[in-house]
N, C-alpha and C positions, 0 to 999 in steps of 0.2 A: 589791656586785658591780659596779654601774655605775661607782662611783668607781674601782675597780681598772681597768676598761676605759678610763675617761677618762684615767687616768695613762699607759697605754700609747699611746693615740691621741695625746695631747698631746706624748708624747716621740718621735713619729715623726720621721725625718730631715727631712721636709718642713716641720715646724713648729718645729724647734730647730736652732741652729747648733752645738751640742755634738756632737762625734763619739763621745762616751762615754755617750750616752743608753741607757737600758735597752733600748729598741727596737732601736737600732743594734747593741748588743752581742749581743742574741739573734739578730738577722738575720745577723750575721757567722758564726754557728756553722754547720757543715756538718750537724749533727744537727738534727732537727725538735724543737721545744719547743711543747707544747700545754698548755692548761689546760682541764680537763673537769669537769663536774658529776657528781653521782652517777648520773644517767641517761645519761652519756657525751656530754652536750651539749658541743660545742666552743665554749668561751667566748673563747679566744684561741689563735692559731697564729702561729708565727714564719715567716720566709721559707723556712726549711728544710722546713716542712710543705707549702708551695706546690710546692716542687721534688719532694717525695716523692709527694704525692697529685695534684698538678696543679691545685689550686684553693685559694682562701681560703674559710674558712667564711662562709656567708651572714650569720650573726649578727655576725661581726666586720666585714664589709663594711658592713652596714647601720648598725651602731653607730658605726663610724668616720665614715660620712657624716653621721649625725645629730649627732654631737658637733661636727663641723666646721661645722655650721649652727647650733650653739648649741641643739640640741634634745635632749631625753632622753625621747622618746616610746617606747611599747612597739613591739617589732618587729612588722612585718606578715608577713614571710616566716617560715615555721617554721624553727627552728634546726637546723643539721646536727648529727648525732651521729657520734662516732668509731666507734661500733659498726657503723654503716651502711657505713663505708669498709673494714671488715674482711672477710677471706675468710669465707664462711659457716661453714666448719669451725672457725673460731677464735672464734665467738660464745660458746661454752661456756667457752673459756679466758679470754675477757674477763670473763665473769660471775664466775669464780673470783677473778680479779685484783681486781675491784671489791669483792668481799666482804672480801678481805684489807685493802683500803684502808679500808673502812667500819669494820672492827674495829681500825683503827690498827696493823695488822700490816704492817710494811713488807715487801712481797713481794720475792722474789729477782728477778733479771733474767728477764723473760719474752720469748718469741718470738711475734710476731704478724705476720700478713700484711696489708699495706695495698695497696689497689687504686691503682696509679699512673696517671700521665697516658697511658702507652702501653697502658693497659687490661690490663696484666700485674700480678700481685701481687708486691710487694716484701717480702722478709723483713726484719723489724726486731727489734732488741733493745730492750725497753721497760723503763724504770725509772721508778718513781713517787715522789713526795714531796708531802706535804700543803702547800698554799699558806700555811696559817697554823697555829699551835698550837691555835687555838680549835676547829677543826673538821677532820675528815678530808677534807671536800670544801669547795671545789674542790681538785683535785689537779693538780700539775704533772707531766706525763709527758715524758720525753726518749726520742726514738725514733732509734736508730742503724741505718742501712741495712746489713744484713749479707747481702744477696742473693748476692753473689759468693762469700762464704764458705760459705753454705748450699749453693749449687750445687756447689762443689768437694767439700763433705762428701758430697753425694748421689752424685757421681761416684766418690769414694773408696769409699763404701759399696757401690755397684754393682760396682765392680772387686773388692772384697773378697769379695762373694757369688760372683762368677764364679770367682775364684781358689779359694775354698773348695770349690765344686762340682768344679772341675778336680782339686784335690788329693785329694778324696774318691774320685774315679773312677780315680785312678792305681793300677796294680797294684804299688805300691812304698810305701816308708815314708819320708815327709818328716819331718825331725827338727831339733831344736836341742838341743844337749847342753852341759853344763859340761865344761870341759877338765880332767877328772880320770880316774883309773883306772876308776872305775865308769861313766863316760860317763852321769852322772846327767841324765836327760832333763827339759827344760823345756817342750818341745812335741813331740808325736808325732802324725802323721796316722793316719787309720783303716786305712791299709794295713799298719800294724803287726801286725794280727791275722793276716793271711795270711803275713807273713814269720816271725813268732815264735810264733804260736799264742796270744799274749796281747793283750788289748785295750789301747789307750792308757791307760785309767784304771788298769789293773792295774800297768803299769810306772811310771806317774806317782805313784800313791798308796801304793806299798809300797816304802819305802826299802831294805828288806832284799832286794828283788828288782830288780836293775838290768840294763840292757842289757849292761854290761861283764861281768856274771856269766854271760851267755849266750854270750859269745865263747869258742870252743874254747881250752882252756888252752895248747895248742901254738902258737896264733896270737896270743894276747893281747899278748905283749911286742912282737912285730913290728908289730902294729897301732898300739900306743902309740908306738913309736919312729918309725914312718913319719909319723904325724900330727904329732908334735912337731917333726920335721925340716921338714915343710911349713909349720908355724906359724912357726918361726924364720925361714924364708925368705920368709914372706908369700906363699906360692903355694898353689893348690888341690892337693888330693890325690885319688888314685884307689887304692882298696884292693880286694883279693880275699882272703876268709878264710872260716872256717867258724863257724857258731853251733849251739848245741844248741836245737832246737825244743822247745816245751812237751811234745810227745808223746814226747820222748826221742831222736828222730832227729837226725842231724847234717846240717845244710843248708849249702850254699854260697851266699854272698852277694857282691855287688859294691857298693861304696860310693864315692860321689863327693861331696866336700865342700870347705869352706874355713873359715878362721878368722874370728872376730869379735874386734876389738881395741879396747883403750882408746885415748884420744888419744895416749898416749905409746908406743903400739905393743905393749903387753902383751897376750898372748892371753887372752881372757876366756871364749870359748865356741867351739863349732864347730857348723856347720849344713850339711845336705846331704840326700842321698837314698840309700836303700839298696834294691837290687833283689835278688830271688831269682834264682839262677843255675840254669838247667835242666840238671841233670846228665846227662840223656839226650842233650842236644846235645853235651856234652863227650865222652861215650862215643863218639858217632858221629864226632867229629872225630879222636879217638885211633885209631879203627879205620881 
């Protein structure tokens, strides 16, 4: 192991004129490259690790100094461990990753949080590779900072949760349907139950029962023609028609939607929202 570290120390830009030394190549990477032992001791770290964590491992600093003085004495300061730089909630995840490495099972890409120089944790994708074929340890780890991506994922997830709560609370049916006579549904919100008397699962999981079948026969052709005309013109549509509720009653609904198109403009699906129309209000208006 000392020989390995000597090779990297002797290949540092300060001691060699070659711009293609191993140290120079690793330090040119934006990703952090570290070498760790089975107990997560940091044996080597590239410049990317310094940028990510804000420091160079004590073991590497001391070994580099000792080698530059022609010494190979034991370290006085305790070595730093990668595990100590992790978010406490990721310790168990690291332990699982280490077991994979010990069993020579190359694990998939892992996500770990590293404490950065700003005292905030940085999300990293971590990939491992044994340093040699003789032993699973030491292992080389490549850490790619994905903090911005994770932050955007968290924002998107929060927005999706908010949108889901909003849609669930609407007294209406939000949908996405294939552009066919059955209006085969690909997505239906929970408001479907109040509009049709059927749950989303009942309409999605039973091909013999479709929303198109619930549209009043006298209105079905008109609904189809109006939607197709809007799709051809690439414009939104507004419809008013009748459906047969599960309890057998005829209910009036209003629908607002638009088309989903392929890159060449071919209509693929429609999506929109359907509201129940209060017939008592219509009666009052006619009076």
